[in-house]
C-alpha positions as CSV (number, residue, x, y, z in Angstrom):
1,M,131.4,156.8,112.6
2,S,128.4,154.6,113.2
3,I,127.2,151.6,111.4
4,T,123.5,150.7,111.1
5,L,122.5,147.1,110.5
6,D,119.4,146.4,108.5
7,L,117.8,143.4,110.2
8,T,114.4,143.6,108.7
9,R,115.0,140.8,106.1
10,A,116.7,138.6,108.7
11,G,113.8,138.8,111.1
12,A,111.1,138.4,108.5
13,P,109.2,135.1,108.9
14,V,109.3,132.7,106.0
15,K,105.9,132.2,104.6
16,T,105.2,128.6,103.8
17,P,102.8,128.0,100.9
18,V,99.5,126.4,101.9
19,N,99.2,122.7,100.8
20,L,95.9,122.4,99.1
21,S,95.8,118.7,99.9
22,G,94.8,119.5,103.5
23,L,91.9,121.8,102.7
24,T,88.2,120.8,102.8
25,R,86.1,121.7,99.8
26,D,84.9,125.0,101.5
27,E,88.4,125.9,102.5
28,L,89.7,125.2,99.1
29,R,87.1,127.4,97.4
30,Q,87.8,130.2,99.8
31,A,91.6,129.9,99.4
32,L,91.2,130.3,95.6
33,I,89.2,133.4,96.1
34,D,91.6,134.9,98.7
35,A,94.5,134.3,96.4
36,G,92.8,135.9,93.5
37,I,92.8,132.8,91.4
38,C,89.2,133.2,90.5
39,P,86.2,135.4,91.4
40,P,83.7,134.1,93.9
41,E,81.1,133.2,91.2
42,K,83.6,130.8,89.6
43,A,85.2,129.5,92.7
44,R,83.0,126.4,93.2
45,M,83.7,125.2,89.6
46,R,87.4,125.9,89.8
47,A,87.6,124.2,93.3
48,S,85.9,121.1,92.0
49,Q,88.5,120.9,89.1
50,V,91.4,121.3,91.4
51,W,89.9,118.9,94.0
52,R,89.6,116.1,91.5
53,W,93.2,116.5,90.3
54,I,94.5,116.4,93.8
55,H,92.3,113.7,95.4
56,H,91.2,111.5,92.4
57,Y,94.3,111.7,90.2
58,G,96.9,112.3,93.0
59,V,98.9,114.9,91.1
60,T,101.6,116.8,92.9
61,D,102.3,119.3,90.0
62,F,99.8,122.0,89.0
63,A,101.2,121.8,85.5
64,L,99.5,118.4,85.0
65,M,96.0,119.9,85.5
66,S,95.2,119.8,81.8
67,D,91.7,121.2,81.9
68,V,92.8,124.3,83.9
69,A,94.1,127.3,81.9
70,K,97.9,127.5,81.7
71,D,98.1,131.0,83.3
72,T,95.8,129.8,86.2
73,R,98.1,126.8,86.7
74,A,101.0,129.1,87.0
75,R,99.3,131.3,89.6
76,L,98.3,128.2,91.6
77,A,101.9,127.1,91.6
78,E,103.0,130.5,92.9
79,A,100.5,130.7,95.7
80,F,100.2,127.0,96.8
81,T,101.9,123.7,97.0
82,L,100.9,120.0,96.5
83,A,104.2,118.6,97.8
84,R,104.3,115.3,99.6
85,P,106.2,115.0,102.9
86,E,109.6,113.4,103.0
87,I,109.7,109.6,103.4
88,V,112.5,109.0,105.9
89,E,112.2,105.2,105.9
90,R,110.2,102.6,104.0
91,Q,110.0,99.0,105.0
92,V,108.2,96.0,103.6
93,S,107.6,92.9,105.6
94,K,107.8,89.4,104.2
95,D,104.0,89.2,104.9
96,G,103.3,92.2,102.7
97,T,102.9,94.8,105.5
98,R,104.4,98.2,104.5
99,K,105.5,100.9,106.9
100,W,106.6,104.4,106.3
101,L,108.3,106.9,108.6
102,I,107.2,110.3,107.3
103,R,108.8,113.7,108.1
104,T,106.3,116.5,107.6
105,A,108.4,119.3,109.2
106,P,111.6,119.6,111.1
107,G,111.3,117.4,114.2
108,I,107.9,116.1,113.1
109,E,107.9,112.5,112.2
110,I,105.0,110.1,112.0
111,E,104.5,106.5,111.2
112,T,101.9,104.9,108.9
113,V,101.4,101.2,108.4
114,Y,99.6,99.4,105.5
115,I,98.3,95.9,106.3
116,P,97.1,93.8,103.4
117,D,94.2,91.4,103.6
118,V,92.4,93.5,106.3
119,G,88.9,94.9,105.7
120,R,87.8,94.5,102.2
121,A,91.3,94.5,100.8
122,G,93.8,96.3,102.9
123,A,93.8,98.8,105.8
124,L,96.0,101.8,106.4
125,C,96.7,102.6,110.1
126,V,97.2,106.4,110.3
127,S,98.4,108.6,113.1
128,S,96.6,111.7,114.5
129,Q,99.4,113.1,116.8
130,V,103.1,113.1,117.1
131,G,103.6,111.1,120.3
132,C,100.9,110.6,122.9
133,T,99.8,111.8,126.3
134,L,97.9,108.7,127.5
135,N,100.8,106.6,128.8
136,C,99.0,103.3,128.4
137,S,101.4,100.9,130.3
138,F,101.4,98.2,127.6
139,C,101.9,100.6,124.6
140,H,105.3,101.5,123.2
141,T,103.9,104.7,121.6
142,G,102.9,105.9,125.0
143,T,106.6,106.1,125.9
144,Q,107.0,108.9,123.4
145,K,106.1,112.4,124.7
146,L,103.5,114.4,122.8
147,V,105.0,116.9,120.4
148,R,101.8,118.2,118.9
149,N,98.6,117.4,117.0
150,L,98.9,116.6,113.3
151,T,97.3,119.0,110.9
152,T,94.6,117.9,108.4
153,A,97.2,118.1,105.6
154,E,99.5,115.8,107.6
155,I,96.8,113.2,108.2
156,V,95.7,113.2,104.6
157,A,99.3,113.0,103.5
158,Q,99.6,109.6,105.1
159,V,96.9,108.3,102.8
160,Q,98.5,109.9,99.8
161,V,101.9,108.5,100.6
162,A,100.4,105.0,100.9
163,R,98.5,105.3,97.6
164,D,101.6,106.6,95.8
165,D,103.5,103.5,96.9
166,L,100.6,101.2,96.1
167,D,100.2,102.8,92.7
168,E,96.5,103.6,93.3
169,W,96.0,106.7,91.3
170,P,93.6,107.6,89.8
171,S,91.4,106.6,92.6
172,P,90.0,103.1,91.8
173,K,86.4,102.3,92.4
174,E,87.0,98.5,92.3
175,D,89.9,96.2,93.1
176,R,91.4,98.6,95.6
177,R,94.4,97.5,97.6
178,L,93.7,100.2,100.2
179,S,90.1,99.9,101.1
180,N,89.9,100.8,104.8
181,I,91.4,103.5,107.0
182,V,91.9,103.0,110.8
183,F,92.9,105.8,113.1
184,M,94.9,103.5,115.3
185,G,98.4,104.9,114.9
186,M,100.2,107.4,117.1
187,G,98.1,109.6,119.4
188,E,94.5,109.9,120.6
189,P,92.3,111.0,117.7
190,L,89.6,112.5,119.9
191,Y,92.2,115.0,121.3
192,N,92.6,116.2,117.7
193,L,89.0,115.8,116.6
194,D,88.8,119.0,114.5
195,H,91.6,118.0,112.2
196,V,90.6,114.3,112.2
197,A,87.0,115.2,111.2
198,D,88.3,117.4,108.4
199,A,90.6,114.7,107.1
200,I,87.8,112.2,107.1
201,D,85.7,114.6,105.1
202,I,88.5,114.8,102.5
203,I,89.3,111.1,102.5
204,S,85.6,110.0,102.1
205,D,84.6,112.5,99.4
206,G,83.1,110.7,96.5
207,E,85.0,112.7,93.9
208,G,88.4,112.1,95.4
209,I,89.9,109.2,97.4
210,A,86.3,108.0,98.0
211,I,86.8,105.7,101.0
212,S,83.4,105.2,102.5
213,R,82.8,106.4,106.1
214,R,81.7,102.8,106.9
215,R,85.2,101.7,106.0
216,I,86.9,104.3,108.2
217,T,87.3,103.4,111.9
218,V,88.4,105.8,114.7
219,S,89.8,104.3,117.8
220,T,89.7,106.0,121.2
221,S,91.0,105.1,124.6
222,G,87.9,106.6,126.0
223,V,87.7,110.4,125.7
224,V,84.1,110.2,126.9
225,P,82.7,113.7,126.2
226,R,83.8,113.6,122.5
227,I,82.6,110.1,121.6
228,P,79.0,111.1,120.6
229,E,80.5,114.2,118.8
230,L,82.7,111.9,116.8
231,G,79.7,110.0,115.5
232,E,77.7,113.2,114.8
233,R,80.6,114.9,112.9
234,T,82.1,111.9,111.0
235,G,79.6,109.0,110.8
236,T,82.6,106.6,111.0
237,M,82.9,103.3,112.8
238,L,83.9,103.4,116.4
239,A,86.6,101.3,118.1
240,I,87.3,101.4,121.8
241,S,90.8,100.6,123.2
242,L,89.4,98.7,126.2
243,H,91.8,96.0,127.5
244,A,90.2,95.6,130.9
245,T,86.8,94.9,132.4
246,N,87.1,96.7,135.8
247,D,88.3,100.1,136.8
248,P,91.2,99.1,139.1
249,L,92.9,97.2,136.3
250,R,92.0,99.6,133.5
251,D,93.4,102.5,135.7
252,V,96.8,100.8,135.3
253,L,96.6,99.7,131.7
254,V,94.8,102.8,130.4
255,P,95.3,105.7,132.9
256,L,92.7,107.8,131.1
257,N,90.2,105.5,132.9
258,K,90.8,107.5,136.1
259,K,89.2,110.5,134.5
260,Y,86.5,108.6,132.6
261,P,85.7,105.3,134.3
262,L,84.0,102.4,132.7
263,V,80.5,103.3,133.6
264,Q,80.8,106.7,131.9
265,L,82.6,105.1,128.9
266,M,79.9,102.5,128.3
267,D,77.1,105.1,128.5
268,A,78.9,107.2,125.9
269,I,79.3,104.1,123.6
270,R,75.6,103.4,123.9
271,A,74.9,107.0,122.8
272,Y,77.0,106.7,119.7
273,P,74.9,107.8,116.7
274,G,73.6,105.1,114.4
275,L,74.8,102.2,116.5
276,G,73.2,98.9,115.4
277,N,73.9,95.6,113.8
278,A,75.1,97.2,110.7
279,K,77.3,99.6,112.7
280,R,78.9,97.7,115.5
281,V,81.4,99.0,118.0
282,T,84.8,97.2,117.9
283,F,86.3,96.6,121.3
284,E,90.1,96.2,121.2
285,Y,91.5,93.9,123.9
286,V,95.2,93.3,124.1
287,M,96.0,89.8,125.6
288,L,98.4,90.2,128.5
289,K,99.6,87.0,130.2
290,G,98.3,86.6,133.7
291,V,96.9,90.1,133.7
292,N,93.6,90.2,131.8
293,D,93.3,86.8,130.0
294,S,91.5,84.5,132.4
295,P,88.1,82.9,131.7
296,D,86.6,85.0,134.5
297,E,87.8,88.1,132.6
298,A,86.2,86.9,129.4
299,R,82.9,86.4,131.2
300,A,83.2,89.8,132.8
301,L,83.7,91.3,129.3
302,V,80.5,89.6,128.1
303,R,78.6,91.2,131.0
304,L,80.2,94.6,130.4
305,I,79.3,94.9,126.7
306,Q,75.9,93.2,127.0
307,G,73.3,94.8,124.8
308,I,75.8,96.7,122.7
309,P,76.1,95.7,119.0
310,A,79.8,94.8,119.1
311,K,82.6,92.6,118.1
312,V,85.9,92.1,120.1
313,N,89.3,92.2,118.5
314,L,91.7,90.1,120.6
315,I,95.2,91.4,120.1
316,P,98.2,89.2,121.0
317,F,100.6,91.5,122.8
318,N,103.7,92.3,120.8
319,P,106.6,92.8,123.3
320,W,108.9,95.8,123.1
321,P,112.2,96.6,124.8
322,G,111.7,97.5,128.5
323,T,108.2,96.2,128.9
324,D,107.3,93.9,131.8
325,Y,104.2,92.4,130.0
326,Q,104.2,89.1,128.1
327,C,101.8,87.8,125.5
328,S,99.2,85.4,126.6
329,D,99.6,81.8,125.5
330,W,97.8,80.9,122.3
331,K,95.6,78.3,123.9
332,T,94.6,80.9,126.5
333,I,93.7,83.4,123.8
334,E,91.6,80.7,122.0
335,A,89.8,79.8,125.2
336,F,89.0,83.5,125.9
337,A,87.7,83.9,122.3
338,A,85.5,80.8,122.7
339,I,83.7,82.3,125.7
340,L,82.9,85.4,123.7
341,N,81.8,83.5,120.7
342,R,79.4,81.4,122.8
343,A,77.9,84.6,124.1
344,G,77.2,85.8,120.5
345,Y,80.1,88.2,120.0
346,A,82.5,87.7,117.1
347,S,86.0,87.7,118.5
348,P,88.6,87.4,115.8
349,I,92.2,86.9,117.0
350,R,94.3,89.5,115.2
351,T,97.1,87.8,113.4
352,P,100.4,89.5,114.2
353,R,101.7,91.3,111.0
354,G,105.0,92.8,110.1
355,R,106.9,91.6,113.1
356,D,110.1,91.4,111.1
357,I,109.9,95.1,110.4
358,L,108.7,96.1,113.9
359,A,105.3,97.2,112.5
360,A,103.6,97.5,115.9
361,C,102.4,101.0,116.5
362,G,105.3,103.3,117.7
363,Q,108.1,100.9,117.0
364,L,109.4,102.3,113.8
365,K,109.7,105.8,115.1
366,S,111.3,104.7,118.3
367,E,113.8,102.4,116.5
368,S,114.6,105.1,113.9
369,E,115.3,107.7,116.7
370,K,117.5,105.2,118.5
371,L,119.5,104.4,115.3
372,R,120.0,108.1,114.5
373,A,121.0,108.9,118.1
374,S,123.6,106.0,117.9
375,A,124.9,107.3,114.6
376,R,125.2,110.9,116.0
377,I,127.1,109.7,119.1
378,K,129.4,107.6,116.9
379,A,130.1,110.6,114.7
380,E,130.8,112.9,117.7
381,R,133.3,110.4,119.1
382,E,135.1,110.0,115.8
383,G,135.2,113.8,115.5
384,A,136.7,114.1,119.0
385,E,139.3,111.4,118.3
386,A,140.3,113.1,115.1
387,A,140.7,116.4,116.9
């Protein structure tokens, strides 16, 4: 007697429906054709309808698309999804900063931070990767290993989650609370440029979320070969995570500098498309006590960026467990800023926000992982004692 096991069903991969929120206009149009939702000659019109419902009205249910035929809505629901990712944690600071830990897939968690009163009204700091490869010595996120790049849908979802929470659907043209997007969360955006560029196309589309490219800033630690490409493909504002004025120090603070030293970085910045007084580069400079905060360093910074339309954001260091760095004294930061201001460079000192909810980039995810690990160990101990 022999028994034959049918393993075909067990081994069949589970097909996950495509989330239309992460498709560009052209991809959305093609997806509708491929799924048999509409013929090619009607795809542009149908895609525009669906696009507006997703990105202007923020719907997550195809049944709410009232100007789409009922049978078409049903077929859309069978073939696709508009589901938001899971919000693992949501925190609100006493200063109004909001932070979300978002799970987009098993083992894939990202953080997004909304900061009020930044830009025209409020800025959303989005992530482009899970973890990071750059290992900047002052950065907590750099202690988290890279898991993978985020997809276009996962980047756009961060904006959708924030707008859900801020109650900003349909997409307002005036009196926005979320007016600016900054790619300054987890990861290096230029190592995920294809998905970042597609997400920017979606976020900036005038018939959807409609955040101007001039209000979207992409920050890089200095992936030199892709800086001009970023400008050509996205037209966004550029920010440089600088933090040092000489190669030996920057090699320590931003190890990527060993591959792309300052002379190459500054040449790439000067080649950024559209650079001018109306489109200035933002240099980010974290203030580290006794490391990079002397008057001589301030004067060296002026010489380094001379001739570049720019402003300098001075960032008081926010300490994290295990770091050896300390934040510069406030008087030291003000003296540093004064030297830059006298040289003609705006140098605002970034006000620390959301400290009571650990809103510095990387901290929510790290803290959440630590808490969950602690809970798991406790449960395992209790289970062992019970046995």
